[in-house]
C-alpha positions in Angstrom: 19.9 3.7 -2.2 17.2 2.7 -4.7 13.5 2.1 -4.4 12.2 -1.0 -2.8 8.9 -2.7 -3.6 6.4 -2.5 -0.8 6.1 -5.9 1.0 3.0 -6.9 2.9 3.5 -5.3 6.3 0.5 -6.9 8.0 2.7 -9.7 9.4 5.6 -7.4 10.5 7.0 -7.8 14.0 8.1 -4.3 15.0 10.9 -3.9 17.6 12.8 -1.0 19.1 16.2 -0.7 20.7 16.6 -1.8 24.3 18.3 1.6 24.7 15.1 3.5 23.8 13.7 5.7 26.5 10.2 5.2 27.9 8.9 8.5 26.5 7.6 6.9 23.3 10.1 8.8 21.1 11.4 5.8 19.3 12.3 4.4 16.0 11.1 0.8 15.3 12.3 -1.6 12.7 10.9 -4.8 11.2 12.3 -7.2 8.6 9.9 -8.4 6.0 10.7 -10.3 2.8 14.4 -9.3 3.0 13.6 -5.6 3.4 14.2 -3.5 6.5 11.2 -1.2 7.4 11.7 1.8 9.7 8.9 3.7 11.4 8.3 6.3 14.1 6.7 4.6 17.1 4.5 7.7 17.6 3.1 7.5 14.0 2.6 3.8 13.4 -0.1 4.3 10.7 2.3 6.3 8.5 4.1 4.4 5.7 7.4 3.1 6.9 10.7 3.8 5.2 11.8 0.7 3.3 15.4 -0.1 2.9 17.3 -2.9 1.2 19.8 -4.6 3.6 22.8 -2.7 2.1 20.9 0.6 2.7 20.1 -0.3 6.3 23.8 -1.1 6.9 24.9 2.2 5.3 22.4 4.1 7.5 23.6 2.4 10.7 27.3 3.1 9.7 26.4 6.8 9.3 24.6 6.9 12.6 27.5 5.3 14.4 29.9 7.7 12.7 27.8 10.6 14.1 26.7 12.0 10.7 23.2 12.7 12.0 24.1 14.1 15.4 22.6 17.6 15.1 22.8 18.5 18.8 
């Protein structure tokens, strides 16, 4: 998917899905400078995964297709 330059994340507005549970086990996303940043809500100080918009769309398509369902 290619590397993405690190944008300034200090102004990022993080959000999580309304379908997330209340146990704190969530993935959060933010859009900054045309990049989609993804982080673990339980480890907010770690560096987020940065994806270009096409990479984010591909990830979502794979999730919806069940490619990451390991249960």
